[in-house]
N, C-alpha and C positions, 0 to 999 in steps of 0.2 A: 834480305831481312825476312825472316819467317813470322807472319802474323798469327796470332792465336785464332782459333775458330772452332765451331761445331763443338762436339762433345769433348770437354776438358776436364777429366777427373782432377780433383784436389787430392793428390795421392797420399795415402797412409804413409807412416813410417814404420818399419818393422823392426821390433826389439826382440832380443833374445829374453830368456827367463829373468836374466840378472839386470835386465834393462840396458845392456849394451846393445849398440847398433848391430843389426844382423843383415849384413852386405849381401850375402847370396840369397837371403830371404827377400830382400828388396828387390834384387834382379829378377826373381821369379815373379814377385807381384807385378812389376811394371810391365813384364812381357805379358802377363794375364790382362792387363788393362788394355794393350795394344790389341791383343788377339780378340778382345771383346768390344772393339769399335772405337777406341778413343782416337779423335783426329789430332788432339793436342794434349799435353801433360802439364801439370803444375804440381810442384812438389815444395816442401818446407813452408806450407801455409798453415792455417789454424788446423785443419784436418790431420796435417802431417806433424801436429805438436811442436811447432817452431819454438813456442815459448819455453818448452821443455828442454832446449838444446842449449849447450855452451858454444861459443864461436867456432873452435876448431871442429868440433862435431858436426855443426851445421855445414861446414866447407866441405867435409868428408860425404855427407849425404848428398849435397848439391853435385859434387863430382861424381859419385856413383849414378845419380840420376842421369846427368848428361851422357856419361859413357854408355850406360846401358841403352837408352834410347838411340843413341848413335846417328842422329840426324834423320831418323824416320818421320817424326812429327816435330812441330815446333814445342820446345820446352821453355816454360817460363818458371822460375825459382824464386821462392819467397826470400827476400833480403831485408825486410822492414824490422828495424830495431827503435827503440826509443830515440837514442841519439842520432844525430846526422852522421857523426864520425863512424861508427859501428856500421850503419847502413851503408856508407860508402865503401867501408872495407869489404863488407861482403858482396857488394855489388860489383866491385871491381873483380873481386875473386871469381864470381859467376862468370863474369865476361871472359876471364883467362882461361877457364876451363871449357868454354864454348857454348855456355847457355844462350839461347836465342833472345831471351829478354829476362828483366826481372819484374816480380810483383812486390809492390811496397804498400804494406797497410800504414795508414797515417799514424803518426807518433801517439802512443797510447798511454793510458794510466794518469799522466798529468794533464791531458787533454789541452795541448796548446792551442791557442786561438787560430783561426783558418789561415791568416797571412802568415804565420811561423811555420804552419804545416806546409803551405804552397811553397815557401821559401825553402824548406827541407827537400822537397821534391826537385825543385830548381837546382839546388846544390849538388844532389846526386847526378842529375843529368849532366852538369858540367864535367863530371869525372868519369863517365863511361860513354861507349859508343853503342850500346845495344839498347832497345826500346825499354821504356818503364810502363808498366801496368799499374794504374792505381788500385789498390785494394781499398774499395770504399765500403767500410763496415761499420756502421754506427754501433752495432750491438758489442763489438769487441773493442773499437776505438773511443766510443763514447760521443762521436760526432760524424760528420761526413761532409763532402764537398757537394753543392749543388749542381746542377747542370751548367749554370753560367760560369761557375768556378772552373769547372773541368773544361769547357770551352777556351777559356783564358789560358790554361795551361797547353792545351792542345795548339791554339794559336801561336804560342810561343815556342812550340817544338819540344816541350818538356816531356809530354806524355802522348801516347798514341792508342792506349787501351785503358778499359776499366773494367774491373769487376764490380758489379752493383749488387752488393749483398744484403741490402735492406729486406728485399724480399716483394716489395710492390713492383709488379711489372710496369705500371705507368712511368717508373723513372727510366725504364729502358726507352720508352717512347719520347720522353723529354730530352734524354742525350741524344738519340739519334736526330730528333728535330734540329737541336742546337749544332750539333757538330758533323752530321751527315757522314759521309764515307770516310772522313778524316780521323774517325775514331772507332775502333772496334770495341763493341759493348758485348760484356758477357754477363747473362743473367746468374746472379751468385747466391741463390738460395735453394733449399731443397723442395719446397712444397708447391711452386708454380712455374716450373720450368717450361711447361707447354705454353702458358700464358706470356712467359718472356720472350720466348721463341716467336710467337704469333705477333708479339708487339714489336719485332724488328731485330732482336739480339742476333749478334753474329755468332753466339754460341751460349754454352751453359757450362758454368765452372762452379761446382759446389761438392759437398762430401757425399751426397747419395751417389753420385757417379762413381765414387772411389769403391763403392760396395756393389752397385747394380749398374755397371756400364752397359752391358747388352741392352737391358730394358730401356735405358735412357738414351741410348742411341737409336733405338727403334721409335721412341717418341719424336726425336729430333728429325729423323728421316721423314716420318709421316707429315710433319708440320712444315719443315723448312724446305725439304727437297720435293715431296710429293704434293704438298699444299692441300693436304687432306686432314683437316682439324678433327672430324668425326673420327678416323681411324686413330688419331693420336689420342683422342679422348678414351677410345676403347682400351688402348695400352695402358693409358694412366689409371683407369679404373683397377687394373690388376694389381697397381702399385699402391692404391689408395689405403688399403689396411696397413701397410708397412709405412707410409707416410704418417698416418694417423697415430700409429704406435710410437713412431719416431718423434713426432712434434707435440703430441697432445696426451697421451695415455701415460702420465707419469703419477707415482706415489711419493709424495715428498721430494719432487724433482728427480727421482730415480726410475729408470736408469739414464745415465748421460747418453747424449747423442753419439759421442765418439765411442763409447762402450759397445753401442749398438752397431755401428758401422764395423768395428774391428771383428764382432761375434759374427756379423753377417757373412764376411769374407772367409772367416775361418769355416763357417758351416758350408760353404761352397768348396771346400778342400784346398783352400790357399791359405797356408798358415801364416799369419801376421802378427801374432802375439796379442798382448793386451796393452792399453794405454799406459803410459808411465804414471807411476802414483803421483798426486793422490787418487787418480781414478784407477779401476781396475776391471774385473771380468764381470760377467751378468751372473746373478744368483739363479738358482734352480727355476723359481717361477717365471723369470723373464727369459730364461732360456727356452722355456715351453711356448711363452707368448710370441717369441721370436720366430720360433719354428713354424708356428701356425700361419703368420702373415708372410713368411718367406716362402712357403709352399704355394701360396696363392701367386706371389710375385714372379716366381720361377716356373709357374705352369705355362 
């Protein structure tokens, strides 16, 4: 069993101009992530636009991801749908093509009560023989499981990793305190990766790693490997203009973070296209803003 760890980009999905899946482009992009320091790979999550995929298309993208990585690093693929039956179908498919694990967001939109969400995970666990990572994202699901909820599922053998996407690094400490080494905890937001790693996270899984994997790997190595917080802070300082632009500097909520991530990768010479509509590309003003902060991040 390959457990997720370290720098784990939430891989983008590469589309053609007509919004069909670009298999060759996806292969090229995934290899770029590996070449730039990814320890593990996640695909078909939020940054991968899983909600914009139909079932058979998502299966194809899962297959291409697993085939391209070819066992070089752990691969956990997003299989979470609202219904338990669809989540089981996708998860069983992921196992059949060789995924090391599945990442399952809590059932969203209708926001079922916690007991139903936990039973959802239990039902999937009974149908597959590969690990489940809980995608604990209150921003997209509308709620989250707390550390004691997760511990219960860990003790039952239902899950053994979690993407903690709230953003608060204290949640990392709580999860590790409750579950110890029985649970791999991935910090799951863009703006406090250093703090998450320092709080004991086993890795960092978020969208910023899909766009700036090399720089995020440098932060991880400084904090987790070299135990040099000050070095990590110095590297992070170069990313702060990018993170501030990504997170705070919006005009009427524009541009969207996914538009920024895709444009960032395109500007580094790796064509990944635009997000599927209703999102799109950056306007000229934001292209210029991104170029300025990216120059600092890549220097």
